[in-house]
C-alpha positions in Angstrom: 118.2 54.5 30.5 118.5 53.5 34.0 121.1 56.6 34.9 118.6 58.8 33.2 115.3 58.1 35.6 117.8 58.3 38.5 119.1 61.5 37.2 115.5 62.8 36.8 114.5 61.6 40.3 117.3 63.5 41.3 116.3 66.6 40.0 112.6 66.0 41.2 113.9 65.7 44.9 116.1 68.5 44.8 113.2 71.0 43.0 111.0 69.8 45.9 113.6 70.3 48.5 114.2 73.9 47.2 110.5 74.3 46.6 109.5 73.3 50.4 112.5 75.2 51.7 111.3 78.7 50.1 108.1 77.5 51.3 109.5 77.3 55.0 111.9 80.4 54.2 109.2 82.5 53.2 107.2 81.2 56.0 109.6 82.5 58.7 110.4 85.6 57.2 106.6 86.3 57.2 106.3 85.3 60.8 109.3 87.2 61.7 108.1 90.1 59.8 105.0 90.0 61.3 106.4 90.1 65.0 108.6 92.6 64.6 105.8 95.0 63.1 103.5 94.0 65.7 105.8 94.1 69.1 105.3 97.6 70.2 102.7 97.9 72.4 100.9 101.4 73.1 98.1 102.8 75.1 98.3 106.1 73.8 94.9 107.4 73.1 93.4 104.0 74.2 93.3 104.6 78.3 89.9 106.0 79.4 91.3 107.6 82.6 87.3 106.9 84.4 89.1 105.4 87.9 90.4 108.3 90.1 93.6 107.5 91.3 94.1 105.5 94.5 96.6 107.1 97.0 98.1 105.2 99.8 97.4 106.0 103.1 99.8 106.9 105.8 100.7 104.3 107.6 99.4 104.8 111.1 102.9 104.4 114.0 103.4 104.5 117.5 105.9 106.1 119.6 108.0 104.0 122.1 108.7 105.5 125.5 112.8 106.4 124.3 111.0 108.2 121.6 111.3 105.2 118.7 108.4 105.3 116.0 107.3 102.3 115.1 105.0 100.9 113.0 103.7 97.6 111.5 103.4 95.6 108.4 101.6 92.5 107.5 102.6 90.7 104.6 99.2 89.0 103.1 97.4 87.5 100.1 94.4 88.8 99.2 91.9 89.6 96.3 91.2 92.6 94.4 89.0 94.3 91.6 91.2 96.1 88.8 88.3 95.7 86.9 84.7 96.0 87.5 83.3 92.2 88.6 87.2 90.5 88.5 88.7 89.7 91.7 92.5 88.8 91.1 94.3 87.3 93.7 97.1 89.4 95.0 99.4 90.1 97.9 99.8 93.3 99.8 101.1 95.1 103.4 97.9 95.7 106.1 95.8 94.9 103.1 94.8 93.4 100.0 97.5 94.5 97.4 100.5 97.1 97.9 101.3 98.9 100.9 100.9 102.2 103.2 103.3 104.6 102.9 105.6 104.6 105.7 107.0 109.0 107.1 109.5 109.5 109.1 111.9 112.4 110.1 115.6 112.7 109.6 117.2 112.3 113.6 114.1 109.6 114.5 114.4 106.1 115.7 112.0 103.6 113.7 111.1 100.3 114.3 109.4 98.1 112.0 107.5 95.0 113.1 107.0 93.0 110.2 104.7 89.7 110.3 104.5 87.1 107.2 100.9 85.6 107.0 102.2 84.2 103.7 102.4 80.5 103.1 106.2 80.8 101.9 109.3 82.9 103.1 110.1 86.6 102.1 112.0 89.8 102.9 110.9 93.4 103.1 113.7 95.5 101.6 113.9 99.2 102.6 115.2 100.4 99.3 117.4 103.5 99.6 118.1 103.8 103.6 121.2 104.2 105.1 120.8 101.4 108.0 122.7 98.6 109.5 123.4 95.8 107.0 121.8 93.4 109.6 118.5 95.3 109.2 118.5 95.9 105.1 115.9 92.9 104.6 118.1 91.5 101.7 117.9 87.6 101.0 119.7 87.1 104.4 117.0 88.6 106.3 114.1 86.4 105.2 110.8 86.5 107.3 109.6 82.9 107.2 105.9 82.0 106.8 104.3 82.9 110.4 107.3 84.3 111.5 107.9 87.9 112.3 111.1 90.2 112.1 111.5 93.6 113.7 114.4 95.6 112.1 115.6 99.4 113.8 117.4 101.6 113.1 118.4 105.5 112.9 117.1 107.6 110.0 120.2 109.8 109.2 120.0 110.8 105.6 118.7 113.8 103.5 114.3 113.9 102.6 113.8 111.7 99.9 111.4 109.3 98.5 112.4 105.5 99.2 110.3 102.9 99.0 110.3 99.0 99.9 109.5 95.6 98.8 110.5 92.4 98.7 113.8 90.9 98.3 113.9 87.1 98.9 116.9 85.6 97.2 115.0 83.8 93.8 111.3 85.2 93.6 112.0 88.4 94.1 109.9 89.5 90.8 107.4 87.3 91.3 106.7 88.8 94.9 106.4 92.5 93.8 104.3 91.3 91.2 101.6 90.3 93.6 101.3 93.1 94.6 104.5 93.6 97.6 105.8 96.7 97.3 104.8 100.8 99.3 106.6 104.3 99.7 108.7 105.2 102.6 108.9 109.2 102.7 111.4 111.0 104.6 111.3 114.5 105.7 113.9 116.7 107.4 114.1 120.7 108.3 115.4 122.0 105.4 112.7 120.0 103.1 110.2 121.5 105.5 111.0 124.9 104.9 111.0 125.2 101.4 107.9 126.0 99.0 107.5 123.1 97.5 103.9 121.1 97.4 104.0 119.0 100.4 100.0 118.2 101.2 100.5 114.2 101.0 97.7 113.2 99.1 96.6 116.4 98.0 99.8 118.4 96.1 101.9 116.1 96.7 101.3 112.5 95.0 102.9 109.7 95.5 103.0 107.7 91.5 103.9 104.0 91.9 103.9 102.8 87.9 104.1 99.2 87.4 103.0 97.4 84.0 100.4 94.5 84.1 98.9 91.8 81.9 96.1 90.0 83.1 95.3 85.7 82.2 91.8 85.4 83.0 91.3 86.8 86.7 95.2 86.0 87.3 97.9 88.5 87.2 99.9 87.0 84.3 103.8 86.4 85.2 105.1 85.4 82.1 108.0 86.7 79.8 108.0 87.0 76.1 110.1 84.4 74.2 112.2 87.3 72.0 112.6 89.6 75.6 115.4 88.7 77.4 114.9 91.6 79.9 112.0 90.0 82.0 108.6 90.8 82.1 106.8 93.5 80.4 103.2 94.4 80.6 100.6 95.1 78.3 99.4 98.3 80.0 100.6 100.3 83.3 98.3 101.0 86.9 99.6 104.0 89.0 99.3 102.8 92.8 97.3 99.7 91.9 94.8 102.0 89.6 94.0 101.1 85.8 93.2 104.1 83.9 93.6 106.8 86.4 92.7 110.3 87.2 94.1 112.5 89.5 92.1 115.7 90.6 94.3 118.6 91.2 92.8 121.5 93.4 96.0 123.8 93.7 98.3 125.4 90.7 101.3 123.4 91.1 101.5 119.7 92.0 104.5 117.4 92.9 104.7 114.0 91.7 106.9 111.5 93.7 107.5 109.1 90.5 108.5 105.4 90.9 108.8 103.0 88.6 108.0 99.8 90.4 107.9 97.5 87.3 110.0 94.7 87.1 111.8 95.2 84.0 110.2 98.2 82.3 111.7 101.0 81.2 109.8 104.6 81.1 110.6 108.0 79.4 107.8 110.2 81.4 106.7 113.6 80.1 103.4 114.6 79.2 101.3 115.0 76.2 101.3 118.5 75.6 105.2 118.1 76.2 105.0 121.0 78.3 107.9 121.3 80.9 108.4 120.0 84.5 110.7 120.9 87.3 112.6 118.3 88.9 113.7 118.7 92.0 114.6 115.1 93.4 115.9 111.9 92.8 116.7 108.8 94.4 118.0 109.8 97.5 116.8 113.2 98.2 116.5 117.0 97.0 118.6 118.4 93.7 120.8 121.5 94.5 118.9 123.3 91.9 115.5 122.5 90.4 116.5 121.4 86.6 113.8 122.4 83.5 113.1 119.0 81.3 109.9 117.4 79.6 111.8 113.9 79.6 113.0 112.4 82.5 113.8 108.5 81.9 113.5 106.1 84.8 114.8 102.8 85.0 113.4 99.9 87.5 113.9 100.9 91.2 114.4 104.5 90.6 112.5 108.0 91.2 112.0 111.1 90.7 110.3 113.7 92.3 108.8 116.3 89.7 106.5 119.6 90.1 104.0 120.7 87.4 101.9 124.0 86.8 98.5 123.5 85.7 95.6 125.9 84.8 92.7 125.9 85.7 90.4 123.6 83.8 93.0 121.6 82.1 93.4 117.6 81.7 96.8 116.8 81.1 98.3 112.9 81.0 101.9 111.8 82.0 102.7 109.6 79.0 105.5 107.1 78.9 107.1 108.0 75.7 110.1 105.2 73.8 113.6 105.5 74.7 116.1 107.5 73.9 118.5 104.9 73.6 119.1 100.8 73.1 119.7 99.1 70.0 117.2 97.8 66.9 116.2 94.7 69.1 116.1 95.9 72.3 113.6 98.9 71.3 111.7 96.5 69.5 111.5 93.7 71.6 112.5 94.6 75.1 109.9 97.5 75.5 111.5 100.9 73.7 109.6 101.6 70.9 106.2 101.0 73.9 104.1 103.8 74.4 102.2 104.4 77.9 99.3 107.0 78.8 100.0 106.9 82.6 97.9 109.0 84.8 95.3 112.1 83.9 95.5 115.2 85.8 92.2 117.2 86.0 92.6 120.8 87.3 89.5 122.2 89.3 88.1 125.1 87.6 89.5 127.3 90.2 92.9 126.3 91.9 94.5 127.4 94.8 97.8 130.0 94.1 101.1 127.6 94.6 104.5 129.7 95.2 107.1 129.4 92.4 109.1 126.5 92.6 112.6 127.8 94.2 115.9 128.5 92.9 118.1 126.8 95.2 117.2 123.6 96.9 120.1 122.6 99.0 123.5 123.8 99.5 126.4 121.5 97.4 127.1 120.0 100.8 123.8 119.6 101.8 123.6 116.6 98.9 126.1 114.6 101.4 127.9 113.0 98.1 131.3 111.9 97.7 133.8 113.6 95.8 136.0 111.8 93.5 139.1 113.3 94.7 138.3 111.4 98.3 138.9 107.8 96.5 141.0 105.1 98.2 140.3 102.9 95.8 138.4 101.3 92.8 136.4 98.6 91.1 135.0 96.9 87.9 131.9 95.8 87.8 131.0 94.0 84.2 127.4 93.9 83.7 125.7 90.5 81.8 123.0 88.6 82.7 125.0 85.7 83.5 126.7 87.3 86.5 128.5 90.4 87.5 132.2 89.9 86.4 131.7 86.4 85.4 130.4 85.4 88.6 126.1 84.7 89.2 125.3 85.5 93.0 126.1 82.9 95.7 124.9 83.5 99.0 127.6 82.2 101.2 130.5 84.7 99.2 131.2 87.9 99.7 132.3 89.2 96.8 134.0 92.6 97.9 135.0 94.1 101.0 135.2 97.6 101.8 136.4 99.8 105.1 134.0 102.1 106.9 134.6 105.8 106.0 136.3 105.2 102.9 135.3 106.4 99.7 135.7 104.2 96.5 134.7 105.0 92.8 133.4 101.8 91.0 133.3 101.8 87.4 130.1 99.8 85.7 130.8 98.4 82.0 127.9 97.0 80.0 129.3 95.0 77.6 126.2 92.6 76.6 123.3 92.8 74.4 120.9 94.6 76.7 119.9 97.8 78.8 120.7 96.8 83.2 121.1 99.0 85.7 122.4 99.2 89.0 121.6 99.5 92.4 123.6 99.4 95.4 122.0 98.7 99.3 122.6 101.2 102.0 124.4 104.0 100.2 123.4 107.2 97.5 126.0 107.8 94.9 127.1 110.4 93.1 127.4 109.5 89.3 130.5 110.8 88.3 130.0 111.0 84.0 129.0 108.8 81.9 130.6 107.5 78.8 133.5 110.2 79.7 131.3 113.1 79.9 129.3 114.8 82.6 125.7 113.5 83.7 122.6 115.2 82.8 121.0 116.6 85.2 118.7 113.7 86.2 121.9 112.2 87.3 123.1 115.2 89.3 121.6 114.2 92.6 121.8 111.2 95.2 121.5 108.6 93.5 121.2 104.3 94.4 120.1 102.7 91.3 121.3 104.0 87.8 121.0 102.8 84.5 123.9 101.6 82.6 123.2 100.9 78.5 124.2 98.7 76.1 128.2 99.6 75.7 127.8 102.3 77.7 130.3 102.8 81.3 129.3 104.8 84.0 131.1 105.4 87.1 129.9 106.3 90.6 131.3 107.3 93.8 130.2 105.9 96.8 131.1 106.6 100.5 130.7 103.6 103.2 130.2 105.5 106.4 129.4 101.9 108.2 128.4 100.6 110.1 130.8 97.8 109.9 129.6 94.1 110.1 132.1 91.7 108.7 129.8 88.4 108.6 126.5 90.5 107.4 126.4 91.6 103.3 124.9 94.4 101.6 123.6 93.9 98.1 125.0 95.1 94.3 122.7 94.3 91.7 120.7 94.5 88.3 117.4 95.9 89.4 115.5 94.0 86.5 113.9 92.0 88.9 114.6 88.9 86.5 118.3 89.4 85.7 118.6 89.8 89.8 116.8 86.6 90.6 119.2 84.7 87.8 122.1 85.7 89.8 122.8 88.8 88.5 123.8 90.1 92.1 127.4 90.4 94.6 127.6 91.2 97.9 129.9 93.4 99.8 130.6 93.7 103.2 131.6 97.1 105.4 134.7 96.6 107.8 136.8 98.3 110.2 140.5 99.0 108.7 142.6 96.4 109.2 139.2 93.7 109.8 138.5 91.0 107.3 134.7 89.9 105.8 134.0 87.1 107.8 130.7 84.7 106.8 127.8 85.0 105.4 124.8 82.9 107.2 124.2 79.6 105.7 121.0 79.7 103.5 120.4 76.0 102.4 119.3 75.6 98.8 121.1 78.6 97.4 
């Protein structure tokens, strides 16, 4: 009898456990199903476009007696009304948020007096610029609170759309999100002769795209718990403007697209699927324009596009879902998201514009290295835990390259999410992607390239110096939380027969 009652009790316990397990399983499954179906973000058709696009002013400069062009940048705290009546704490250069556009010509000597009035150290990296390592503005060129740093160099590269942003080790994502970023435009004689739109702020527009989420009055810096790519905002802004529109008075307008977001990848196109001409990439003009209706930019990448407008029409620059990525990445790391970014409003009468030139630069004018000139190859395995299995160490030189030589670097992403790869100082040639010729958007001068999951990208780089065995340049993933977590390495440029030195010490890193 006692055994029978015991078996009954055991049966009831097992049934109860089964029911509880089933309920929990259903709850977990239902919760995941809800998360899956609600994971994508879209502002398509929701943007009001009721704010005129802010165009960053051109930074004033002076010219020293020796001909050096001098700029002044001040890192400061501020307050910005992104939304009417709501003041958001922000950082900026020479203002409350973002910074002015610096502009210089090839052959000029430039000097930038950078003053840090923040209450913590930061730095200013000249992204895409060819310059000495000590002037690069990476984590080794920290500008302490209350201090001034004055880098100087000679501009020696083709006309291009570059930018500047902080690069403090372990804090880059937060500093950029707070508003420390601006464009740096380079001109040269050939670009001045070309019949491209070139009146800044009129038919030549800077388009600095960032994603943002607000936490009350403040900027939200949190990461979604299922996303491992970094911060992904709920809406976009251009040049710090929410719901922006730009008035267009010319038949053709040049958009200098910059992905200044910290993790989000954009696939830009227009809402009516119109074609546009890609005329430039990270480091300058292409050899010839490429017609397309989509261009994908990962964080840090730039593209110059020319779009043709008709009188009185309106069109919207849109970011479409990714073309690549696995289902998890697309769903939880932004791949399925879409945004209405910027509305272009054409005047009823438009000034006529010349056709986009059929030739923009001769092949030699691209000044890109050839794979056949390579003296050695290197392999870089990209994972969030570190590059080639090693997280960043400020006191370790990872690679040593010889000044004046060309190398081929193989970038392999064997991880579980898309990364990208940025190299300081150089503009490289993308040789192939998974063994195939790169698409037109990857055939120009590049300093940053996306490397999707399971992909291999080969790039050719030439290191023209100057040599400095003790001061490293960086290479890293430009998804900034990955960089902050240690997905970065260091290389020095040395003269033939010279060895790498020791980077300056940095306590706490």
